[in-house]
Each structure stands twice: as structure tokens, then as C-alpha cells.
C-alpha positions in Angstrom: 0.0 0.0 0.0 1.2 3.5 -0.8 0.1 6.8 0.5 1.0 9.8 -1.6 3.5 7.8 -3.4 5.4 6.7 -0.3 5.7 3.0 0.5 4.3 2.0 3.9 6.9 -0.7 4.2 9.8 0.7 6.3 12.9 -1.3 6.9 13.9 -1.4 10.6 17.4 -2.3 11.5 17.5 -4.9 14.2 20.1 -5.4 16.9 22.9 -7.8 16.2 22.1 -9.9 19.3 18.3 -9.7 19.6 15.2 -8.7 17.7 15.3 -5.2 19.2 15.7 -2.0 17.3 19.2 -0.7 16.7 20.0 2.4 18.7 23.8 2.1 19.3 26.9 0.8 17.5 30.0 -0.8 19.0 33.1 0.3 17.0 35.2 -2.5 18.5 32.8 -5.4 17.9 31.5 -3.8 14.6 28.0 -4.6 15.8 24.6 -3.0 16.2 23.0 -2.8 19.6 19.6 -2.0 21.1 19.4 -0.2 24.4 19.1 -3.3 26.7 22.0 -5.0 24.8 24.1 -1.8 25.1 23.6 -1.8 28.9 24.6 -5.4 29.1 27.5 -4.8 26.7 29.4 -2.5 29.1 28.8 -4.8 32.0 30.9 -7.7 30.5 34.5 -7.3 31.7 36.1 -8.4 28.5 34.4 -5.7 26.5 33.5 -3.0 29.1 36.0 -0.5 27.5 34.7 -0.9 24.0 33.7 2.3 22.3 29.9 2.4 22.1 28.1 5.4 20.5 24.7 6.2 19.1 24.2 4.5 15.7 24.6 7.7 13.8 28.1 7.9 15.2 29.0 4.9 13.0 29.1 7.2 10.0 31.4 9.8 11.5 28.9 12.6 10.8 30.1 16.1 11.3 29.2 17.9 14.5 26.0 19.8 14.5 26.3 23.5 14.1 25.0 26.1 16.6 24.1 29.7 16.1 25.7 32.5 18.2 23.5 34.1 20.8 24.9 37.6 20.3 24.9 37.3 16.5 22.0 35.0 15.5 23.0 35.0 11.9 26.5 33.7 12.6 27.5 30.0 13.1 29.8 29.2 16.1 33.0 27.8 14.7 35.6 28.8 17.3 36.2 28.5 21.1 37.9 31.0 23.4 40.2 29.1 25.7 40.6 32.0 28.1 36.9 32.7 28.6 36.0 29.0 27.9 33.2 30.1 25.7 32.1 29.2 22.1 32.4 32.3 19.8 31.6 33.2 16.2 33.6 35.2 13.7 32.0 38.4 14.7 32.8 37.8 18.4 36.5 37.5 17.5 36.5 41.1 16.5 35.3 42.2 19.9 37.8 43.8 22.3 37.0 41.1 24.9 38.4 38.2 22.8 41.0 40.1 20.8 44.1 38.9 22.7 42.8 35.5 23.8 43.8 32.2 22.5 41.3 30.9 20.0 40.9 27.3 18.7 38.4 25.5 16.5 35.2 24.2 18.2 35.9 20.6 17.1 39.4 20.7 18.6 38.1 22.1 21.9 35.4 19.4 21.9 37.9 16.6 21.4 40.2 18.0 24.1 37.3 18.2 26.6 36.1 14.7 25.6 39.6 13.3 26.1 39.9 15.0 29.5 36.8 13.4 30.9 37.0 10.2 28.8 38.3 8.1 31.7 35.5 9.4 34.1 32.8 8.8 31.5 34.1 5.2 30.8 34.2 4.6 34.6 30.6 5.8 34.9 29.3 3.5 32.1 31.4 0.4 32.9 31.8 0.5 36.7 29.6 3.1 38.5 26.3 2.0 36.9 27.1 -1.7 37.6 28.1 -0.9 41.2 24.7 0.9 41.6 22.9 -2.2 40.2 24.7 -4.5 42.7 23.8 -2.2 45.6 20.2 -2.1 44.4 20.0 -5.9 44.3 21.7 -6.0 47.8 19.1 -3.5 49.1 16.2 -5.5 47.7 17.4 -8.9 48.8 19.0 -8.3 52.2 19.2 -4.7 53.3 15.4 -4.2 53.3 14.7 -7.2 55.5 17.6 -6.4 57.9 16.5 -2.7 58.1 13.0 -3.7 59.1 14.4 -5.9 61.8 16.6 -3.2 63.0 13.8 -0.7 63.0 11.6 -3.1 65.0 14.5 -3.5 67.5 14.9 0.2 68.0 11.2 1.1 67.8 10.6 1.0 71.6 13.7 3.1 72.4 12.8 5.5 69.6 9.3 5.9 71.0 10.7 6.6 74.5 13.1 9.1 73.2 10.5 10.8 71.0 8.1 11.1 74.0 11.0 12.6 76.0 11.8 15.0 73.1 8.1 15.9 72.8 7.8 16.7 76.5 11.0 18.8 76.3 9.7 20.6 73.3 6.4 21.3 75.1 8.3 22.7 78.1 10.6 24.8 75.9 7.6 26.1 74.0 5.8 27.0 77.2 8.9 28.7 78.6 9.4 30.6 75.4 5.8 31.8 75.3 6.0 32.9 78.9 9.3 34.7 78.3 7.9 36.4 75.2 4.8 37.4 77.0 6.8 39.0 79.8 8.9 40.9 77.3 5.9 42.1 75.5 4.2 43.2 78.7 7.3 45.0 79.8 7.5 46.7 76.4 3.9 47.7 76.5 4.2 49.1 80.0 7.2 51.2 79.0 5.3 52.5 76.0 2.3 53.4 78.2 4.5 55.2 80.7 6.1 57.2 77.9 2.8 58.0 76.4 1.5 59.3 79.7 4.5 61.6 80.0 3.9 62.9 76.5 0.2 63.5 77.2 1.1 65.4 80.4 3.6 67.6 78.5 1.0 68.3 75.8 -1.6 69.2 78.4 0.9 71.7 80.0 1.5 73.3 76.6 -2.2 73.4 75.9 -2.8 75.1 79.3 -0.1 77.7 78.7 -1.3 78.3 75.1 -4.8 79.1 76.4 -3.4 81.6 78.8 -1.5 83.5 76.1 -4.0 83.0 73.3 -4.7 86.7 73.0 -1.2 87.9 73.8 0.8 87.9 70.5 4.1 88.9 71.9 4.1 86.2 74.7 2.9 83.6 72.1 5.8 84.4 69.8 8.3 84.1 72.6 6.7 80.9 73.7 7.0 79.3 70.3 10.7 80.4 70.0 11.7 78.8 73.3 9.6 75.7 73.3 9.4 73.1 70.4 6.2 71.3 70.4 6.7 67.6 70.6 5.8 65.7 67.4 3.6 62.8 68.5 3.6 59.7 66.4 0.1 58.4 66.2 1.0 55.2 64.3 4.0 52.9 64.8 6.8 53.2 62.3 6.6 50.3 59.8 9.7 49.1 58.0 9.6 48.8 54.2 8.9 45.2 53.0 11.1 43.9 50.3 9.7 41.6 47.6 11.8 39.2 45.5 11.7 40.0 41.9 13.1 38.3 38.7 14.7 40.2 36.0 13.0 39.8 32.6 16.2 39.5 30.6 18.7 36.6 31.0 22.3 37.2 30.1 23.1 34.3 27.8 26.9 34.8 28.0 26.9 34.7 31.8 24.7 31.6 31.7 27.0 29.8 29.3 30.0 30.8 31.4 28.3 29.5 34.5 27.6 26.2 32.9 31.2 26.0 31.5 32.5 26.3 35.1 30.8 23.1 36.0 33.6 20.5 36.3 33.0 16.8 36.1 34.9 15.2 39.0 34.7 11.9 40.8 32.6 12.2 43.9 34.1 11.8 47.3 33.0 9.2 49.8 30.3 7.1 48.3 28.7 3.8 49.1 30.3 1.0 47.1 29.3 -2.6 46.8 31.9 -5.1 48.1 33.9 -7.0 45.6 32.5 -10.3 46.7 29.1 -9.1 45.6 30.3 -7.8 42.2 32.9 -10.5 41.3 33.1 -14.3 41.4 36.0 -16.7 41.0 35.8 -18.8 37.9 36.3 -22.6 38.0 39.4 -22.4 35.8 41.2 -19.5 34.2 40.4 -18.6 30.5 43.2 -17.6 28.2 42.4 -14.2 26.6 45.4 -13.3 24.4 49.1 -13.3 24.1 51.3 -10.5 22.7 55.0 -9.7 22.3 56.6 -6.6 23.7 59.5 -5.5 21.4 61.0 -3.1 23.9 62.1 -5.7 26.3 64.1 -9.0 26.2 62.1 -10.7 29.0 59.0 -9.8 30.9 60.1 -9.7 34.5 57.7 -7.2 36.0 54.3 -5.6 35.0 52.4 -2.6 36.2 49.0 -1.8 34.7 48.7 1.9 34.0 45.3 2.4 32.2 42.8 0.2 30.5 44.9 0.4 27.3 48.5 0.9 28.7 50.9 -1.3 30.7 54.5 -0.8 32.0 56.8 -3.8 31.4 60.4 -4.3 32.5 63.4 -6.6 32.0 66.9 -6.3 33.5 67.7 -2.9 32.1 64.6 -1.4 30.5 61.2 -0.2 31.5 58.8 0.3 28.6 55.2 1.6 28.2 53.4 -0.8 25.9 50.0 -0.8 24.3 47.8 -3.6 25.8 46.2 -4.4 22.5 49.3 -4.7 20.2 52.4 -4.7 22.6 53.8 -1.7 20.7 56.3 0.4 22.7 55.1 3.9 23.3 57.8 5.1 25.7 61.2 3.7 26.7 63.1 4.2 29.9 66.6 2.7 29.6 69.6 1.9 31.8 67.5 0.9 34.9 69.8 -1.8 36.3 67.9 -3.7 38.9 67.6 -7.2 37.3 64.7 -9.6 37.7 62.7 -7.7 40.4 59.6 -5.7 40.9 61.4 -2.4 40.4 58.5 -0.2 39.4 54.9 0.6 40.4 52.1 3.1 39.6 50.5 5.5 42.0 46.9 6.8 42.0 48.0 9.8 39.8 49.2 7.3 37.2 52.8 8.3 37.7 55.5 5.7 37.3 57.6 5.2 40.4 60.8 3.2 39.8 64.2 2.3 41.3 67.2 3.7 39.5 70.9 3.5 40.2 73.8 6.0 39.7 77.4 5.3 40.6 76.3 2.4 42.9 73.9 4.6 44.7 70.2 3.8 44.5 67.3 6.3 44.4 63.6 6.1 43.8 62.3 8.4 41.1 58.9 9.4 39.8 57.9 9.9 36.1 54.9 12.1 35.5 51.8 10.8 33.7 52.6 12.7 30.6 56.2 11.3 30.8 57.7 14.8 30.5 58.9 15.4 34.1 61.1 13.2 36.3 61.2 13.9 40.0 63.7 12.4 42.6 61.4 11.0 45.3 63.9 9.3 47.7 67.5 10.2 47.4 70.8 8.7 48.7 69.4 5.6 50.2 71.6 3.7 52.7 74.6 2.3 50.6 74.7 -0.8 52.7 71.2 -1.7 51.6 70.0 -2.2 48.0 66.4 -1.6 47.0 65.1 -4.4 44.9 61.3 -3.9 44.7 58.8 -1.1 45.2 55.0 -1.0 45.5 52.6 1.9 45.9 49.6 1.3 48.2 46.3 2.0 46.4 44.6 2.8 49.7 47.1 5.1 51.4 49.6 6.1 48.7 52.5 4.8 50.9 55.6 3.3 49.2 56.7 -0.2 50.3 60.4 -0.8 49.4 62.0 -4.3 49.7 65.7 -4.0 50.7 68.6 -6.4 50.5 71.8 -6.1 52.6 74.9 -5.7 50.4 78.4 -6.9 51.0 77.5 -9.9 53.1 77.6 -13.7 52.6 74.2 -14.2 54.2 70.9 -13.0 52.7 69.3 -10.4 54.9 66.3 -8.3 54.0 63.8 -5.8 55.3 60.8 -3.7 54.1 60.7 0.1 54.5 57.5 2.1 54.3 57.6 5.7 53.1 54.7 8.2 52.9 53.8 10.1 49.8 56.5 12.8 50.4 59.2 10.2 50.7 59.4 10.3 54.6 60.5 7.1 56.3 57.6 5.9 58.5 58.1 2.2 59.2 60.6 -0.7 59.0 59.7 -4.3 58.9 60.9 -6.1 61.0 60.6 -3.2 63.5 63.6 -4.0 65.7 67.3 -3.0 65.4 68.5 -6.6 65.2 68.3 -8.5 61.9 66.4 -11.7 61.9 65.5 -14.2 59.2 62.1 -12.8 58.3 63.3 -11.8 54.9 66.2 -13.1 52.8 66.1 -11.3 49.5 62.8 -9.5 48.7 62.3 -9.6 44.9 58.7 -8.6 44.6 56.3 -6.8 47.0 52.6 -5.9 47.0 49.8 -5.1 49.4 46.6 -7.0 49.9 43.1 -5.4 50.3 43.3 -5.9 54.1 46.6 -4.0 54.4 48.8 -7.0 54.6 52.3 -6.6 53.1 53.1 -9.6 50.8 56.7 -10.3 49.8 58.1 -12.8 47.4 61.4 -13.8 49.0 63.9 -15.2 46.6 64.3 -19.0 46.9 62.6 -18.9 50.3 58.8 -18.3 50.6 56.0 -15.8 50.3 56.2 -13.8 53.5 53.1 -11.9 54.7 53.0 -9.4 57.6 50.2 -7.2 58.9 49.9 -3.5 58.3 51.7 -3.0 61.7 54.6 -5.3 60.7 53.5 -8.4 62.6 54.4 -11.6 60.9 51.2 -13.5 59.9 52.4 -16.5 57.9 55.0 -17.7 55.3 54.0 -20.0 52.4 56.7 -22.4 51.2 54.6 -24.5 48.7 51.9 -27.2 48.4 51.8 -30.0 49.3 54.2 -29.9 52.3 55.9 -33.0 51.1 56.4 -31.7 47.6 59.3 -29.7 46.2 59.9 -26.3 47.8 58.4 -23.2 46.2 60.6 -20.9 44.1 58.6 -17.7 44.2 59.0 -14.9 41.6 56.3 -12.4 40.8 53.5 -11.9 43.2 50.2 -9.9 43.2 46.8 -9.8 44.8 43.4 -9.6 43.1 40.1 -7.9 44.0 38.9 -10.9 46.0 42.1 -10.7 48.2 43.6 -13.8 46.8 47.4 -14.0 46.8 48.9 -15.1 43.4 52.5 -16.1 43.2 54.5 -17.3 40.2 56.5 -20.4 40.8 59.7 -20.9 38.7 58.4 -24.4 38.0 55.9 -23.0 35.5 52.8 -22.7 37.6 50.9 -20.1 39.7 49.7 -20.7 43.2 46.5 -19.1 44.5 46.3 -18.6 48.3 43.6 -17.0 50.5 44.5 -13.9 52.4 45.2 -16.0 55.4 47.7 -18.2 53.6 45.5 -21.2 52.8 46.4 -22.9 49.5 43.4 -22.8 47.2 44.5 -24.2 43.9 47.0 -24.0 41.0 46.4 -21.6 38.2 47.8 -22.3 34.7 49.3 -25.6 35.7 50.1 -27.6 32.6 48.9 -24.7 30.6 50.8 -22.5 28.1 49.5 -19.9 25.8 51.4 -20.7 22.6 54.7 -22.4 23.6 55.5 -25.5 25.7 58.6 -23.5 26.9 56.5 -20.9 28.6 57.5 -20.2 32.3 55.6 -17.6 34.4 57.7 -15.0 36.0 56.1 -11.5 36.3 52.6 -11.1 37.6 50.2 -8.2 37.7 46.5 -8.0 38.4 44.7 -5.5 36.2 42.2 -3.5 38.3 40.5 -2.2 35.2 39.6 -5.4 33.4 40.1 -7.8 36.4 42.5 -9.9 34.2 45.8 -11.6 35.3 48.8 -10.5 33.3 51.7 -13.0 33.2 55.2 -12.2 32.0 57.4 -14.9 30.5 60.8 -16.0 31.9 61.8 -17.2 28.5 61.0 -14.4 26.1 59.2 -11.0 25.6 55.7 -12.6 25.8 52.9 -11.2 27.8 49.9 -13.5 28.4 46.5 -12.5 29.7 44.1 -14.8 31.6 40.7 -14.3 33.2 40.2 -16.1 36.5 37.6 -13.6 37.9 34.4 -12.5 36.3 31.4 -10.4 37.2 28.5 -12.1 39.0 26.2 -13.7 36.3 23.1 -13.0 38.4 23.8 -9.2 38.1 24.6 -9.3 34.4 21.3 -10.9 33.4 20.8 -12.3 29.9 23.3 -11.4 27.3 
């Protein structure tokens, strides 16, 4: 059927995963998505950082044009960086913007988008999911527990409320009495004053009657005496009414909106990891990539969802997580086979560097343009081998090894954000056998300090430095553990790479749980795990090879399927 020559049959583009109508497009999957599938799409850990836009964004359409508020016939094409306002060509000739830095609107849009891209991704892939988990927890458990708590506190609350009511009644009565007394006192004072004024007027009236027909005396009386001006009505103050201006200053409104800054909120309620994540039955191999900038992959520090720091004996390189391509190279860093670098909350690289047999700890800025000496001239009798930045406190944990001695002796030193020494583990002046040679160090979610001690064990101490346990392998009758890289995951598991080509998973209390990657290799039978890093962005385990420049990625943790819903 046709109406006015137009066919009534309209082709509707369906979602690539369900019969729904296409509204979005994933540039990484090259697939069409409806709204429900888009919401599920960003909840899946493996694809949560995919670029998803409205379907029209697939065709790279040009940005929509807007007209200038001051010059309605002009299109806004430029942006004033100083005023942070969009402007047209006529605005550029104004004295206000004449000396300001101007750039194209599209360029300003891209810079702003890049600035807030990480926050927007976090909102779509983490914050919304966290809110869903909290909502489910509230519906399933919190509501029932809250009702029980309310019933428990109902009687005390009623008692307290009655007491408060009585107190309020007493306060109200007392205030009324005090106010009444003040008003009565004020009225009495006014009445007394009025009586005096009336008496004075009566005296003036009496005198005026006596001199009514004596012009000279009346004139002298008026000159000497000023008649009181009586106020027959009380003085009322002017009342002010709130009014709205009819005209709105568009420029000021735009400037006000431009000042709004998107930042991460402060303290907020967050669902526990055990509600969001679940341990998989066995790890799933994701991908393997080669990092040309290093010879071996001894240590790994995840920087961003798409970037990772990797080091060998002498080099630290910044690599692309998708391709392995080297984006930045930091050479001549001679601390072989250890966890010699870490990343802080500001995404700055903190690493151990040496100069003339003296060891320092330096910091490389996020844009990799500035290097700062964080801890200088460390004790020459002690050599720093590994460093870790605490995600919770920002403290630096540095594993030290005593030089120029036949026996292996080690310790852990804690520094605050400014590089001030705050703690030594063990906390006594005498050396004991707690550590031999700390090669890798990390911190668990409960504050425990976890150290991979070369050829010895995984040594775990509390935040205060009290020894909790040492893990030497499983089963006890088997060969002794040869620990290398160590890390902890979001569920507080301790993961340690064994030189015998396997990874041990422990609970936060030192209980052996299972082997990961045992008898598994990504592409080569000669693969031996060495460096370990848990990616907090994708919840994947990054494994560095002892044999070559290979990085392998595994998933052993996934989001809870009950929250994800149907895919």
C-alpha cells in the first residue's frame, strides 16, 4: 500500500544480538546494539571498555552547528580558551576576545572529551554496575535487615520521642512565657512614655490658652519651646519583595555552565567486591602479545585500560595492551629480575634507579615529560630491589637487601607520599631471618604486606609489621616453592608465580586454594611464568614470560552472572 507515493513498508534495522531496534553501535565489535544489549555490553568485563556510540556515530557525521546568541546570523565555529566560551567570527573582533587564545570548536570538543573520557568510561562500565549491585543487595537483604533493626529500635525510639516531645512542650511554654513577659514589659514602657507625653501636651495646651490673646508672649513661647511631634501610628519598615529580571544574560549563563567541572565524587557507598565478582572454575586464556621493547617480561604494572608498564633487567617500557607496541622507553635501569616499578593513584611511574652504585627512587609524571627524585641517597649498605605503591594510602613499600654480606638479609621500609620514612619491617634494630632477598612486593586489600622472598617463601605481615604467615609450597611433602612475581586480586587472593611454570593461589590467610595455569601454556611449551600483575581495570591476570618477551592475559575472575542478566 502506498500513501501519496510513499511506500508504507519501512525497513527497521535490528540489533545484532536480539530482535530489538538498533540504537547504538560498538566500534570495536563492529556490531549494532539495542538499548538493553548496550547496557549489558558495558557490564561484561572483556568488552567493558569498547567504544559504544549512538548508531549515527558509525558514519562519522560532522558535528551539529549552533548559532551565536549575540549574532544570531553567525555560526559558532571557534572556542575562546581564556573565557572557555564558544564564539563566532563576529565575536572574535570584539575587544573582549581580541588577545585571547582561540581554537576550533571541534578541537576544543575533542580535548574536553579526552579530558573526561576516563571518568565517562568509569561511569558507564563501573559506577552503573556498582549501583545495580547495591540495588540488588538492598532489595534482597538490606530491606529485611533494616525492618528488623527498626523493630528492634522502635521502643527506644518511642521513649526518646516522647521525651523530646515533653522537652519541646516545656521549651515552647517557657518561650511563650518569656515572650509574653517581654511584650508586657515593652507595653508598660510605652504606656508610661505616652502618659508623660500627654502630660507635656496638656501643659503646653494650658499655657497656650493663657497666652492665646497675647501675641508677643505667644511668639516668645514658640521660640523657646518646640512642640513635641507625636507619632500616632507605629513606624513600619519597608517590606522587600523578591523580583526576577526579565532578561537573562546568555553569555553569563554559558560561562556559569562552563564552570561546571566533572569530577569523581568523594565518599560514596560501594558494593563489596564479593558481591560484584566471582571466582571462575578455571582461568580462561584471553590473548598473548609480544613486547618488542624488552628482552624478558620480569615485571608488569598496569597503568590504564589500554596501557601497561613492562620491564626486564635494564629497561622499562610503556606498551599498548592491544598490540604490545612500545610507546615510551626508559633505559639503563639496572635492577635485574625484580619488581622495580609501580604506579600510583595519579598514574605516575615510580621506579628504582641507580647512579654510581647509589640507589634512588624516582617518579615519572603521567605525561612522561617530568622526572622527580622522590627518595635520594638511600643507605649504601642496603640495595632496594622492589617497590609498590599502596592504592589505599599512597605509601611506598620498598623491599631492601643487605649488600656486602655472605648471608641473605632483607627488610621492608615504608615511606609516605612525600618520601618520609615511617616504618621498618621487622621493627627492631637486630636483623632476623624474616626476609632473605625480597624480589617482589605488594599489598593486599586488608593492608597485609606480601613479599616474594627469593628461593625462600611468600612472607606476609600485617599493616603494623607483625608476621602472619609464610608460604613455602603445596603440598608440604612436595618440592619447595621458588617464588617470583606476586600480586593480589580484587577478592584478596594472593597469586605467586613459581619458577616451576605454575601459579599458586592462596587465600588472604595463607591457605592454599589451587594451582592456576598448571600444565597450561598460551602458545609455547617452553613458557614459564615470572612477572605477575592484576589489572584492576579489566580484572585480568597479566603473566610475563621468563623465556622471552611474551605477555599472556588470563581471566580467572568475572562479574557475577546474576547481576549481568541475559546477554
